[in-house]
C-alpha positions as CSV (number, residue, x, y, z in Angstrom):
1,M,-32.3,-16.9,-21.5
2,A,-30.5,-13.6,-22.1
3,Q,-26.9,-13.3,-20.9
4,T,-25.8,-10.2,-19.1
5,A,-22.5,-8.6,-19.8
6,S,-20.1,-9.2,-17.0
7,V,-17.4,-6.9,-15.7
8,P,-13.9,-8.4,-16.0
9,A,-12.7,-10.0,-12.8
10,T,-9.9,-7.5,-12.5
11,A,-12.2,-4.5,-12.2
12,S,-15.2,-6.0,-10.4
13,G,-16.6,-4.3,-7.4
14,Y,-15.9,-7.5,-5.4
15,R,-12.2,-7.4,-6.5
16,L,-11.9,-3.7,-5.6
17,I,-13.2,-4.5,-2.1
18,L,-10.7,-7.4,-1.8
19,G,-8.0,-4.9,-2.9
20,F,-9.1,-2.6,-0.1
21,V,-9.1,-5.4,2.5
22,A,-5.7,-6.8,1.3
23,A,-4.0,-3.4,1.4
24,F,-5.6,-2.6,4.8
25,L,-4.1,-5.8,6.2
26,A,-0.8,-5.2,4.4
27,T,-0.5,-1.9,6.1
28,L,-1.1,-3.4,9.5
29,I,1.4,-6.3,9.0
30,F,4.0,-5.7,6.2
31,H,4.2,-1.9,6.4
32,Q,4.2,-1.7,10.2
33,I,6.7,-4.5,10.7
34,G,8.9,-2.8,8.1
35,L,8.6,0.4,10.1
36,W,9.4,-1.5,13.3
37,V,12.6,-3.0,11.8
38,L,13.7,0.4,10.5
39,H,13.1,1.8,14.0
40,L,15.1,-1.0,15.6
41,I,18.1,-0.4,13.4
42,G,18.0,3.3,14.0
43,I,16.9,4.5,10.5
44,T,13.7,6.2,11.7
45,P,12.4,7.5,15.0
46,G,8.9,6.6,13.9
47,T,7.4,3.7,15.7
48,P,4.8,1.2,14.5
49,Y,1.2,0.8,15.6
50,N,1.0,4.4,16.7
51,L,-2.3,4.8,18.6
52,N,-2.3,8.6,18.9
53,A,-5.5,10.1,17.7
54,V,-5.4,12.0,14.4
55,P,-7.8,14.6,13.1
56,P,-10.4,15.0,11.9
57,F,-12.1,12.0,13.5
58,G,-9.7,11.1,16.3
59,V,-9.0,7.6,15.1
60,P,-5.7,6.0,16.0
61,Q,-2.9,6.9,13.5
62,V,-2.3,3.3,12.5
63,I,-6.0,2.8,11.7
64,S,-6.0,6.0,9.6
65,L,-2.9,4.8,7.8
66,A,-4.5,1.4,7.2
67,F,-7.6,3.1,5.8
68,W,-5.5,5.1,3.3
69,G,-3.5,2.0,2.6
70,G,-6.8,0.3,1.7
71,V,-7.7,3.2,-0.7
72,W,-4.4,2.6,-2.4
73,G,-5.3,-1.1,-2.5
74,I,-8.2,-0.1,-4.8
75,I,-5.7,1.6,-7.1
76,F,-3.4,-1.4,-6.8
77,V,-6.2,-3.7,-8.1
78,L,-6.8,-1.4,-11.1
79,V,-3.1,-1.3,-12.0
80,E,-2.0,-4.9,-11.2
81,P,-3.3,-6.4,-14.5
82,W,-0.4,-4.7,-16.1
83,F,2.2,-6.3,-13.8
84,D,4.5,-8.7,-15.5
85,R,3.3,-12.3,-15.0
86,S,6.7,-13.9,-15.4
87,P,8.2,-15.7,-12.4
88,G,9.0,-13.0,-9.9
89,G,7.7,-10.2,-12.2
90,Y,4.4,-9.8,-10.4
91,W,6.2,-9.3,-7.1
92,V,8.6,-6.8,-8.5
93,G,5.6,-4.9,-9.9
94,A,3.8,-4.9,-6.6
95,I,6.9,-3.8,-4.7
96,V,7.8,-1.0,-7.2
97,F,4.1,0.2,-7.3
98,G,4.1,0.5,-3.5
99,A,7.6,2.0,-3.3
100,V,6.9,4.7,-5.9
101,F,3.3,5.9,-6.1
102,P,2.1,6.1,-2.5
103,T,5.5,7.4,-1.5
104,L,5.5,10.2,-4.1
105,V,1.9,11.2,-3.1
106,A,3.0,11.2,0.6
107,W,6.0,13.4,-0.1
108,F,4.6,15.9,-2.6
109,V,0.9,16.0,-1.7
110,V,0.3,14.9,1.9
111,T,3.4,16.4,3.5
112,P,2.7,20.0,2.2
113,L,-1.0,19.6,3.1
114,K,0.0,18.9,6.6
115,G,2.3,21.9,6.7
116,G,5.5,19.8,6.4
117,S,8.6,20.6,4.5
118,V,9.2,18.5,1.3
119,A,12.9,19.4,1.5
120,A,13.2,17.6,4.9
121,I,12.2,14.4,3.3
122,F,15.3,14.4,1.1
123,S,17.8,13.8,3.9
124,F,19.5,10.6,4.6
125,P,18.3,8.2,6.0
126,R,14.7,9.7,5.9
127,I,14.6,9.3,2.1
128,L,14.8,5.5,2.5
129,V,11.8,5.0,4.9
130,G,8.9,5.7,2.5
131,P,10.1,3.6,-0.3
132,I,11.0,0.7,2.0
133,V,7.8,0.5,4.1
134,N,5.6,1.3,1.1
135,G,7.4,-1.3,-1.0
136,L,6.7,-3.8,1.7
137,W,3.1,-2.7,1.7
138,G,2.9,-3.4,-2.0
139,L,4.4,-6.9,-1.5
140,G,1.9,-7.5,1.3
141,T,-1.0,-6.3,-0.8
142,G,0.0,-8.7,-3.5
143,V,0.3,-11.5,-1.1
144,F,-3.1,-10.9,0.6
145,L,-4.8,-10.2,-2.7
146,G,-3.4,-13.5,-4.0
147,L,-4.5,-15.4,-1.0
148,M,-8.1,-14.0,-1.3
149,T,-8.3,-14.6,-5.1
150,G,-6.6,-17.9,-5.8
151,W,-3.1,-16.5,-6.3
152,R,-1.8,-15.4,-9.6
153,R,-4.4,-16.3,-12.1
154,P,-3.7,-14.5,-15.4
155,S,-5.9,-11.4,-15.8
156,A,-8.7,-11.4,-18.3
């Protein structure tokens, strides 16, 4: 019987879908709870679970955010094989990935596309919000991906 070549588990379509689901959930839980805490302590006027409709499809903002979080989860799955597997290293990698990459894209791509000012982002305390909530998203994505895939098995 002939054997077929298999895709490494880290890049399989199934794992990419799990990455999307993990990150979607991480947005709804970790990211939004982080936003809620930052709102409660007065760092941001932004509130979690915003149900206002956003263009172009009129879906609630939190669902749009979770969808884009899921897209970032696909990228997370492609990058996470390079996270350090030492104790704690994986979690640091997940948090740093979330704090840096989605935040930079939001600041320098999404904000100008929506007609916003990049300069306004770089005021205190606004400059803290993106890295904190997106770092929490990265942590949550790692947690949910781990729950769905048997935790931190070494990558192939």
